[in-house]
N, C-alpha and C positions, 0 to 999 in steps of 0.2 A: 596593314601592309596586308594582312587578307580582309578586308576590305575593299582596301587601293584596288585592286586583284580583281574582285565579286565587281564595283559599280565603272570596271573600263568595257561591260562586256555593254551590260543596263544606257539608257541615256536617261540623259532627265531636259525635260519641261521647264523652260523660264519662259513665266514673262518681261515686261516694262524693259525689255536690252539695248530701246538708243540707250540709259545713260544709265549711269548712277548706280545705284547698288547690284542687278537686272546684269548690265554690261559688266563687272567685276566678275559676276560669278560665272560666265560668258569663258570673257579670260584666261581665270583660278581650272572655270575645266580644260578650256587650252592650253595650260599649264601641264595638268597633271594625264592629260591623254583619254579620257574620261564626254562619252558618244553625248554634246551635244546638241537641245532645239531650241531654237531663242528668237521669241517676240521680238517682234514689238510692230509700232507703231509707225513710224516711218523706212520708205524707197534711203534715207539719210541711209538711218539703219541698219536697214542691212545690209547693205556699202562698208561702208566700217565694217561689220565684222568679219566678212566676206576677206576686205583688208586686210584682218587679223588673228585671219585659218586660214590665210591661204598654204600655207606649207602644212595639214589636215583637213583630210573628209567623213573627219569627226567632230563638224560642226555642222545648221544647218540651218542657215536663218533663216525666215521669214518675217511677212509681214504680218499681225496680227492684230486689231479689236475688240480685245475684251470686253468690249458693252456694243457688243454689231455681234446676233449672229445671225447675223449671218458670213461672219467675216472667221468667229469660232467653228466655221462648219468649212470654208473650208480652208481654214491650221488641220484640225480632225483631221477632216480628212488630210492630206498633207505628213499630218507628221505619221497616220495610218502606210503610210504609201512608204516611204523611209521606214522606219521603226521595224520593221522585218529584219529585219540582222538583227534588231540589239532584243530583240524577242522585246519582252510586257517593260513597261515605263516601270525603273525605281521607285525614284519621288521629284513630284512638282511641284517650284520653286513658284509664285503668287506675287511676282512687283505688284500692289499699290501705287501709281505713279499720280501724281496734284494734275483740274486739272485745266485745261488751258483756254 
């Protein structure tokens, strides 16, 4: 219980959230009330997560391509600006997806 309470005040950064493990992990964060920054490769992925998180303000979905330096810089700025109220990120999950 103590661990869960400490997670509620920290944010998680998850990449690869369009589908699979990344999306599943974001759903778990929604269920548990854990703040999450969900990086998606597509706008459809962002839209899907925003729909799933429509009753919470603790999930922040955004587009970020981890193979593109400019995209990562924009994503980093987004997370830094939005995460002020959560303090330092508790942990980060990088999901390596399959290339198309």
